[in-house]
VOMARGU-853628 format. One line per 10 residues: number of its first residue (from 1); for each residue x, y, z of C-alpha. Coordinates in Angstrom, 1 decimal, decimal comma, padded with zeros to 4 digits, m for minus. Layout:
<rs>
NUM) X/Y/Z; ... .
</rs>
This chain:
<rs>
1) 163,2/115,4/100,0; 166,5/118,0/099,9; 164,7/120,9/101,3; 166,3/122,7/104,4; 164,4/122,8/107,6; 165,1/125,1/110,4; 163,3/124,6/112,8; 162,6/127,8/115,4; 161,6/127,9/119,1; 161,6/130,6/121,8 .
11) 163,4/128,6/124,9; 165,6/125,8/124,7; 165,0/124,4/128,2; 164,6/120,3/128,6; 165,0/119,7/124,3; 162,0/117,3/124,7; 159,5/119,4/122,0; 162,5/120,0/120,2; 164,4/116,6/120,0; 160,6/115,0/119,0 .
21) 160,3/116,9/116,5; 163,5/117,1/114,5; 163,1/112,9/114,8; 160,1/112,9/113,0; 160,9/115,5/110,7; 164,3/113,5/109,8; 162,4/110,6/109,6; 160,7/112,0/106,7; 163,7/112,2/104,9; 164,0/116,0/105,4 .
31) 167,4/117,1/105,3; 169,5/118,7/107,0; 167,5/119,9/109,7; 169,0/122,7/112,0; 167,7/123,7/115,2; 167,6/127,7/116,3; 166,7/129,4/119,4; 166,3/133,1/121,2; 167,3/131,5/124,4; 169,3/128,4/125,2 .
41) 170,0/127,6/128,6; 173,5/126,7/129,3; 172,4/123,5/131,5; 172,2/120,6/129,3; 169,0/119,3/128,0; 167,2/116,4/128,9; 167,7/114,8/125,8; 171,2/115,9/124,7; 170,1/118,5/122,1; 172,1/121,5/121,1 .
51) 170,6/124,6/119,4; 172,7/125,0/115,6; 172,2/128,9/116,5; 171,3/130,8/119,1; 170,3/134,6/120,1; 171,5/134,2/124,1; 173,2/132,0/126,1; 171,2/132,3/129,9; 171,4/130,6/133,1; 169,2/129,2/135,1 .
61) 166,7/132,1/135,4; 163,0/132,4/135,5; 162,1/133,8/132,5; 158,6/135,6/131,7; 157,4/137,4/129,0; 154,5/137,4/126,0; 154,6/133,8/123,8; 157,1/132,2/126,6; 155,7/129,1/127,9; 155,2/128,0/132,0 .
71) 158,1/126,3/133,3; 155,2/124,3/134,9; 154,3/123,0/131,7; 157,1/121,7/130,8; 157,8/118,3/131,7; 162,0/116,9/130,8; 160,8/113,0/129,5; 162,8/111,8/126,4; 161,3/109,6/124,1; 164,1/108,1/122,9 .
</rs>
C-alpha cells in the first residue's frame, strides 16, 4: 500500500506506544509512516523514536490536562 500515514500522539514520552504502532504499520506495507506529537520531551525516549513533527519541545515536567495520559500508566519497556 502506498498510502501516507501520519501517527498523531499527544505527548511523546517513552516512545513505546509510538514505536509499536509504527513498526506494526510498516510491517503491513504502509509507507511512509510519520510521527507527529504536540509535546515532545527533549530527553531521549526509551525506544529511540523521534517525532517527525512536533508542536513544542518540553523538558522533564509533569503535564496535566484533558486527554493527557497519566505517567503512572506509562512503563518504558521496549518491545524490539
